[in-house]
matplotlib code that plots the C-alpha trace (Angstrom):
import matplotlib.pyplot as plt

x = [-44.0, -41.7, -38.5, -38.5, -37.0, -33.6, -33.2, -32.2, -31.7, -31.8, -29.0, -29.4, -26.6, -28.0, -27.0, -29.4, -27.1, -27.9, -31.0, -31.5, -31.3, -34.1, -36.2, -36.0, -37.3, -41.0, -40.1, -38.0, -40.8, -43.3, -40.9, -40.6, -44.3, -45.7, -43.0, -42.4, -38.7, -36.0, -34.4, -31.5, -30.3, -26.7, -26.5, -23.2, -23.4, -25.7, -27.2, -30.0, -31.2, -31.1, -33.2, -35.7, -36.0, -36.4, -39.0, -41.0, -41.5, -41.9, -41.2, -40.2, -37.4, -36.1, -36.0, -34.0, -31.2, -27.7, -24.8, -21.8, -18.8, -16.6, -16.1, -15.6, -18.7, -16.6, -14.7, -18.0, -19.2, -16.0, -16.0, -19.6, -18.5, -19.1, -15.6, -16.3, -17.8, -20.7, -24.4, -27.0, -25.9, -27.7, -27.0, -28.7, -27.1, -27.6, -27.8, -24.1, -23.4, -22.4, -23.5, -25.4, -26.0, -25.6, -27.0, -25.7, -28.4, -32.0, -33.5, -37.0, -39.5, -38.6, -34.9, -35.2, -37.1, -34.4, -31.6, -33.3, -34.2, -30.5, -29.8, -32.8, -31.6, -28.1, -29.6, -32.4, -30.8, -29.1, -25.3, -24.1, -21.8]
y = [2.6, 4.7, 3.2, 1.7, 3.8, 2.7, 0.4, 2.6, 1.7, 4.0, 2.8, 3.8, 3.3, 2.5, 2.1, 1.7, 4.0, 6.8, 8.6, 10.6, 7.4, 5.9, 9.0, 8.9, 5.3, 6.2, 8.5, 5.8, 3.2, 5.6, 6.1, 2.4, 1.8, 4.7, 5.2, 1.4, 2.1, -0.3, 0.6, -1.3, -0.7, -1.3, -2.2, -0.9, -2.5, -4.1, -6.3, -8.0, -4.8, -3.0, -5.8, -5.6, -1.8, -2.0, -4.8, -2.7, -0.1, -2.4, -6.0, -4.7, -2.6, -5.5, -7.7, -5.1, -5.0, -6.3, -6.3, -4.1, -6.2, -3.8, -4.2, -0.5, 1.7, 4.7, 2.6, 1.4, 5.0, 6.3, 3.4, 4.5, 8.0, 9.7, 11.2, 12.2, 8.8, 10.3, 9.2, 9.6, 8.9, 7.7, 7.5, 6.5, 3.7, 2.4, -1.3, -1.3, -0.1, 3.4, 6.1, 9.0, 11.2, 11.2, 12.9, 13.3, 14.4, 13.5, 11.7, 13.0, 11.7, 14.6, 14.1, 10.3, 11.2, 13.7, 11.2, 8.7, 11.4, 12.2, 8.7, 8.8, 12.2, 10.8, 8.0, 9.8, 13.2, 13.6, 13.9, 17.4, 18.6]
z = [-43.4, -41.1, -39.9, -36.4, -33.7, -32.5, -29.5, -26.7, -23.0, -20.1, -17.9, -14.2, -11.7, -8.3, -4.7, -1.8, 0.2, -2.2, -1.0, -4.2, -6.1, -4.1, -4.5, -8.3, -8.5, -9.0, -12.0, -13.6, -13.1, -14.7, -17.6, -18.1, -17.8, -19.8, -22.4, -22.8, -22.9, -21.7, -18.4, -16.9, -13.4, -12.6, -8.9, -7.4, -4.0, -1.4, -4.1, -2.2, -0.6, -4.0, -5.6, -2.8, -3.1, -6.9, -6.5, -4.0, -6.7, -9.7, -10.5, -14.0, -12.4, -10.3, -13.4, -15.3, -12.7, -13.2, -10.8, -11.7, -12.7, -10.6, -6.9, -6.4, -7.2, -8.1, -10.7, -12.2, -12.5, -14.0, -16.5, -17.5, -18.1, -14.7, -14.3, -10.7, -9.7, -7.9, -7.7, -8.9, -12.5, -15.6, -19.3, -22.5, -24.4, -28.0, -28.8, -29.7, -26.1, -27.2, -24.8, -26.3, -23.3, -19.5, -16.5, -13.0, -10.6, -9.8, -12.8, -13.6, -16.1, -18.4, -18.0, -18.8, -22.0, -22.9, -22.5, -24.7, -27.3, -27.6, -28.9, -31.3, -32.7, -33.3, -35.4, -37.2, -37.9, -41.2, -41.1, -40.8, -43.5]

ax = plt.figure().add_subplot(projection="3d")
ax.plot(x, y, z, "-o")
ax.set_aspect("equal")
plt.show()
């Protein structure tokens, strides 16, 4: 029996004020639904509005949302690895919270799959000598 694929989460940083972030919601919902992968939204501001927008696309997306522990969105983004602190931003994260890959820009279905694949490759590829 083949080994199970590693648990990977697509972590998406979100603000309702970010128009490109809102435009990518359908692709992220499709990724979550079709690929069955875990998606977690990190809400940076306007929490209730953000939850409502996520819920309008998919209840599953709204349920995946957490509120950033940082009061400043740029700080949250920088702590997540986005050195410029600019949205849109997403990253793939292993179950041990280590980031495998990140992307700044519009997140498409293909890009979401690539981010998750980067984590899977790290786990399943033999060590390079």
